[in-house]
C-alpha positions in Angstrom: 0.0 0.0 0.0 1.1 3.5 -1.4 0.8 6.1 1.6 0.8 10.1 1.2 4.2 11.4 1.8 4.6 15.5 2.7 7.9 16.3 3.7 7.2 19.9 4.4 5.3 20.7 7.5 4.0 24.1 6.0 3.0 21.9 3.3 1.2 19.6 5.7 -0.4 22.6 7.5 -1.8 24.0 4.1 -3.3 20.6 3.4 -5.0 20.5 6.6 -6.7 24.2 6.3 -7.7 23.3 2.5 -8.8 19.9 2.8 -12.4 20.8 3.7 -12.8 23.3 1.3 -11.5 21.4 -1.6 -13.6 18.6 -0.7 -17.0 20.3 -0.5 -16.8 23.4 -3.1 -19.5 25.2 -5.0 -18.1 26.0 -8.4 -19.6 28.4 -11.0 -20.7 26.9 -14.3 -20.0 28.4 -17.8 -22.3 30.1 -19.5 -25.0 31.8 -17.4 -22.8 33.9 -15.0 -24.8 36.9 -14.0 -28.3 35.6 -14.7 -31.1 35.3 -12.5 -31.8 31.5 -12.8 -35.2 30.7 -11.1 -36.0 27.0 -12.1 -34.7 23.8 -13.0 -36.3 20.6 -14.4 -34.4 17.5 -16.1 -35.7 15.5 -19.4 -33.6 12.5 -19.9 -29.8 13.5 -19.8 -30.6 17.2 -20.1 -31.1 19.7 -17.7 -33.0 22.7 -18.4 -32.4 26.1 -16.8 -35.4 29.0 -16.8 -34.2 32.4 -15.9 -35.8 35.7 -15.4 -35.2 37.6 -18.4 -32.7 35.4 -20.3 -34.8 32.7 -21.6 -34.5 29.0 -21.2 -30.9 27.7 -21.1 -30.1 23.8 -21.6 -26.8 21.5 -20.5 -25.7 17.8 -21.3 -22.8 17.8 -19.1 -24.9 17.7 -15.6 -24.5 21.4 -15.6 -21.0 22.4 -16.5 -21.8 24.3 -19.6 -24.9 25.6 -21.1 -26.1 26.9 -24.1 -29.3 28.7 -25.2 -32.5 27.0 -26.0 -35.2 29.5 -26.6 -36.2 29.0 -30.3 -39.7 30.4 -30.4 -40.1 32.4 -27.7 -40.2 36.3 -27.9 -37.3 38.0 -25.9 -39.5 40.9 -25.2 -42.5 38.7 -23.5 -41.6 35.4 -23.1 -38.1 35.2 -21.5 -39.5 35.7 -18.0 -39.8 31.7 -16.8 -41.7 31.3 -13.8 -41.8 27.1 -13.5 -41.0 24.5 -15.8 -42.3 20.6 -15.8 -42.6 18.0 -18.1 -45.8 16.4 -19.5 -45.7 12.7 -20.1 -42.4 11.2 -21.2 -41.3 13.8 -23.8 -42.6 17.2 -23.8 -41.2 20.5 -21.9 -43.5 22.9 -20.5 -42.9 26.4 -19.5 -44.5 29.0 -17.7 -44.0 32.7 -18.6 -44.3 35.7 -16.3 -46.0 37.9 -19.3 -47.0 35.7 -22.0 -48.5 32.5 -20.6 -47.5 28.8 -21.4 -45.1 27.2 -24.0 -44.0 23.9 -24.7 -41.4 21.9 -26.7 -41.7 18.4 -27.9 -38.2 18.1 -29.4 -35.9 18.3 -26.3 -36.0 22.3 -26.2 -35.0 23.0 -29.5 -38.4 24.7 -30.5 -40.8 26.3 -28.3 -44.7 26.9 -29.4 -47.5 28.4 -27.2 -50.2 27.0 -25.6 -51.8 29.4 -23.7 -54.8 29.1 -25.6 -58.0 30.3 -23.7 -55.7 30.6 -20.4 -56.4 33.9 -18.9 -52.7 34.5 -18.4 -50.9 37.7 -19.1 -48.2 40.3 -17.6 -51.5 41.6 -15.2 -52.0 37.6 -14.5 -48.7 35.8 -14.9 -48.7 31.9 -14.5 -46.9 31.2 -11.3 -46.9 27.4 -10.4 -47.4 24.1 -13.1 -47.7 20.5 -12.7 -48.6 17.8 -15.1 -49.1 14.1 -14.9 -49.6 11.6 -18.1 -52.2 13.9 -19.9 -53.0 16.5 -17.8 -51.5 20.0 -17.1 -52.3 22.1 -14.1 -51.7 25.5 -13.4 -52.3 28.5 -11.2 -52.7 32.0 -12.5 -52.0 34.9 -9.9 -55.2 36.5 -9.0 -57.0 34.2 -11.5 -57.2 30.7 -9.7 -56.6 27.2 -11.0 -56.8 25.9 -14.7 -56.4 22.6 -16.4 -56.5 21.0 -19.6 -56.2 17.9 -21.0 -55.7 18.9 -24.9 -52.3 20.2 -24.8 -53.6 23.6 -24.0 -56.2 24.1 -26.5 -58.7 24.5 -24.0 -58.7 25.4 -20.4 -61.1 24.8 -17.5 -61.3 26.9 -14.1 -61.1 24.7 -11.0 -61.6 27.1 -8.2 -64.1 25.5 -5.9 -63.5 25.7 -2.1 -60.5 28.2 -2.4 -60.4 30.7 0.3 -57.2 32.1 -0.9 -55.8 35.3 -2.8 -54.7 32.8 -5.2 -50.9 33.6 -5.1 -49.7 30.2 -6.3 -46.2 29.0 -5.3 -45.7 25.6 -6.0 -48.6 22.7 -7.5 -47.7 18.9 -7.2 -49.7 15.7 -8.3 -49.4 12.9 -5.6 -51.9 10.0 -4.8 -54.5 11.1 -7.0 -54.6 14.6 -5.5 -53.6 17.9 -6.4 -51.1 20.0 -3.5 -51.0 23.7 -3.9 -48.8 25.8 -1.8 -50.0 29.6 -1.3 -49.3 32.6 0.8 -52.5 31.1 2.8 -51.1 27.9 3.5 -51.4 24.6 1.8 -54.6 23.4 -0.3 -55.7 20.1 -1.1 -58.0 18.7 -4.5 -58.6 15.5 -5.8 -57.4 15.4 -9.1 -61.0 14.2 -10.6 -63.5 16.7 -8.5 -61.2 19.9 -8.1 -62.8 21.0 -4.8 -60.3 22.3 -2.6 -59.6 22.4 1.1 -57.0 23.9 3.6 -54.9 21.0 5.1 -52.8 23.3 7.5 -52.9 21.6 10.9 -49.5 21.7 12.7 -48.5 24.6 10.5 -47.5 28.0 12.2 -48.8 31.5 11.4 -52.3 32.0 10.6 -52.7 31.7 8.0 -49.2 29.9 7.1 -47.3 31.0 4.3 -45.8 28.2 2.2 -43.5 28.3 -0.6 -42.7 24.7 -1.8 -43.5 21.2 -1.7 -42.7 18.0 -2.8 -43.7 14.2 -2.6 -41.3 11.0 -1.9 -42.6 7.9 -1.3 -45.9 8.6 0.1 -44.4 11.2 2.4 -44.9 14.9 1.7 -41.8 17.9 2.6 -43.1 21.1 2.7 -41.0 24.7 2.6 -42.4 27.9 4.2 -41.7 31.3 3.8 -40.2 32.1 7.1 -40.7 28.9 9.4 -38.5 26.2 7.9 -39.5 22.9 6.7 -42.3 20.4 7.6 -43.2 17.0 7.1 -46.3 14.8 6.3 -47.1 11.2 6.7 -50.7 11.3 6.2 -50.9 13.1 3.0 -51.1 16.5 4.6 -54.0 16.0 7.0 -50.8 16.5 9.8 -47.6 18.6 9.6 -44.5 17.7 12.1 -41.5 20.1 12.0 -38.3 19.2 10.8 -36.5 21.9 11.6 -33.6 22.4 14.3 -32.8 25.6 16.0 -30.6 26.6 12.9 -33.5 26.2 10.5 -36.4 27.0 12.0 -36.9 30.5 10.9 -35.7 29.5 7.1 -37.3 30.5 3.9 -37.3 27.6 2.1 -37.7 28.0 -1.6 -36.9 24.0 -3.2 -36.7 20.5 -1.7 -35.3 17.4 -3.5 -34.2 13.9 -2.2 -32.0 10.7 -3.0 -32.1 7.6 -1.6 -30.4 8.6 1.8 -30.8 12.2 2.1 -33.2 15.4 2.3 -32.2 18.4 0.6 -33.2 22.2 0.8 -32.6 25.5 -0.7 -33.0 28.7 1.3 -33.0 32.1 -0.5 -33.9 33.8 2.6 -31.4 35.4 5.3 -29.7 31.8 5.0 -28.7 31.7 1.2 -27.4 28.3 1.4 -28.3 24.7 0.5 -28.8 22.1 3.6 -29.0 18.7 4.0 -29.8 15.9 6.4 -30.1 12.1 6.4 -34.0 11.6 6.4 -33.7 9.3 9.4 -31.5 11.2 11.8 -32.6 15.5 11.2 -29.3 17.3 11.5 -29.3 20.1 9.1 -25.9 21.0 7.6 -24.5 23.3 5.3 -23.6 21.9 1.9 -20.3 22.7 0.5 -19.2 26.7 0.6 -18.6 28.9 -2.2 -22.1 29.4 -3.3 -22.1 33.3 -3.7 -25.6 34.2 -4.4 -29.1 33.0 -3.1 -30.6 29.5 -4.3 -34.0 29.7 -6.1 -33.7 26.2 -6.8 -31.9 23.0 -6.4 -31.7 19.7 -8.6 -30.1 16.1 -8.4 -28.1 15.7 -12.2 -26.3 12.1 -12.2 -23.6 12.7 -9.2 -24.2 16.4 -8.9 -26.0 18.6 -7.2 -27.2 22.3 -8.7 -28.0 25.3 -7.6 -30.2 27.9 -9.5 -29.0 31.5 -8.1 -30.4 34.4 -8.4 -27.5 36.6 -9.5 -24.9 34.3 -10.9 -26.5 31.8 -12.7 -26.0 27.8 -11.6 -23.6 26.5 -9.3 -22.3 22.8 -9.3 -21.4 20.6 -6.5 -20.1 17.1 -6.4 -22.1 14.5 -4.5 -19.6 12.0 -4.8 -16.8 14.0 -3.2 -19.4 14.9 -0.4 -20.3 11.2 -0.4 -16.9 9.9 0.2 -15.9 12.2 2.7 -18.9 11.4 4.7 -18.1 7.4 4.2 -14.4 7.9 5.4 -15.5 10.2 8.2 -18.5 7.7 9.7 -15.6 5.2 9.8 -13.5 6.5 12.0 -13.5 8.2 15.8 -11.1 10.1 18.0 -11.9 9.5 21.9 -11.6 11.5 24.2 -11.1 14.7 22.2 -10.3 16.9 24.1 -7.8 15.0 25.7 -5.0 15.2 28.5 -2.7 14.0 25.7 -3.7 10.3 25.5 -6.5 9.6 22.9 -7.9 6.5 21.1 -8.9 6.2 17.0 -11.2 3.7 16.0 -11.8 2.6 12.7 -14.9 0.4 11.9 -13.9 -0.9 8.2 -10.1 0.5 7.9 -6.8 -1.7 8.9 -3.7 0.0 7.4 -3.2 4.0 8.2 -0.2 6.5 7.9 -0.8 9.3 10.6 0.7 12.2 10.9 0.2 15.0 13.6 0.8 18.7 13.2 1.0 21.4 15.5 -0.5 25.1 14.5 3.1 26.2 13.6 3.5 23.2 10.9 6.0 21.0 13.0 5.1 17.2 12.7 5.1 16.2 16.2 4.0 12.7 15.6 3.9 10.0 12.6 3.8 6.0 12.3 2.2 3.7 10.3 -0.4 1.0 11.6 -2.4 -2.0 10.6 -4.7 -2.2 13.3 -8.2 -0.8 13.9 -8.0 0.6 17.0 -4.8 2.7 18.1 -3.9 4.5 21.3 -1.7 8.0 20.7 0.5 9.6 23.4 0.8 13.4 23.2 1.1 13.8 26.9 4.6 15.2 26.6 3.2 17.9 23.8 2.1 21.7 24.8 -1.5 21.8 25.3 -3.2 23.3 22.5 -4.7 22.5 18.9 -3.1 19.7 16.8 -4.4 18.4 13.2 -4.1 14.8 12.7 -3.7 14.0 9.0 -4.5 10.3 8.0 -3.6 8.2 4.8 -6.3 5.3 5.1 -7.0 2.2 2.6 -10.4 4.2 1.7 -8.9 7.9 1.5 -7.6 10.9 3.5 -9.0 11.8 6.8 -8.4 15.3 8.8 -9.5 16.1 12.1 -8.8 18.5 14.6 -6.9 17.7 18.0 -7.2 19.4 21.3 -4.8 18.9 24.1 -5.6 20.2 27.5 
C-alpha cells in the first residue's frame, strides 16, 4: 500500500486547512454567469434552466456548461420563466411571467404557445405548474387554478373551495390529489373533482405562508416562507416540523431528495443549501462558495445544481461529499479534547499512516499502523490545537485534536 508522503511541515498545514474546502466546494458553471436563474427541470440526460429575463437554457454535461434553448420564445415577452415541468415522457412545458405557457416536443429545440383560452398575461402571470401523463394544471395569479387535457387548446377553471387570494407558488400531484402552496397555506383537491380544502394542521402562522412542496414515497415535504421545513406522513392532514434551532426561521425555496438524504435551498437570510439524513434530522450546510441565493436545486447524476438569483447555476459534487462522509463515518477519536492520550477507532479501516501537526506546521507524531484500534500519547506536547492527517485504504481523513 502506498501512503501519502508530505515532507514539508508547512505543506502539511496548508493541506489540513484546505482539505474540507477542496472536498466540498460549489463551482460556478459556464454560460450563465450573472443571470437570474429561477428553475430547473431534467428531461433524459438534459438539464433545463429557466431564467428571469434570459429565456431557457440547457446543459448536457450535468450543468458544467450551458447553451440557450429559447427558439420560438419572444425575448420581449417570453423570456421571464416562472416554472418548468415535463408532460408525459418527452414534452417540456414552460410558464412565463408575461405571456402564458409554451411547450417543446423536441428536447427544447423549439417552443410553441399553448396558452389557448388561459387568462394569462403580464397582469395575471402563471406562477405554478404541474402535470401528469395527460393533464397540465397551472395557477394563474389572482385568477385561480386551471387545467387542460388537450395540450392547451382549451382550459377549465377549477376554483371550488378556494379561500385564498390565489397567489400560487407550487403545484404537485400525489396520491391522485393536487397540492398547492400559497401565501395562505396549503390546499388539497382530488384530481377528479377539483374541490379544494385547506390542510394546515401543525403549521405555524394564521394563515401559514408556504412556498414549495414535494412528494417521496407518499411522504410530503413542505417549505415555508419564514418557518423552515415540515413533513406529513398522512398526505397533508397533519404536519410536523423537521427543523433544528438553525433552520426554524428559514425561507425554503426548493426541496429535493435522493435515497438517503433530504436537501433544501434557502433564498432568505440564510442563502445556502442544507442537507440531512432523512432518518436522523441534523441539518448541515452543503459545501462552501455559493455566492448568491439559491432559488432552486436539482440532482443530475452525481452532482447537485443550484439556480442562484444573481450568478446563474452552481455545481457541487455529491461523489466527493459522499466519499468524505463514508470515510469520516468509519473513524472516531476519543476522548477529544484529551489530556494528551487518545484512541483512534476505525470501523472498516485496517491500514493507516498517521501524522499529527501543531499550529506552527511542525510534525510532532508520525507512524504507520495495521490495526483498527490505536492509542496515541501526546502528553509530552504543549497544550493546544493539533491536526491529525490520516492516509487510509479508503482515502484521507483530517481532524482537529485538542490537548488540554
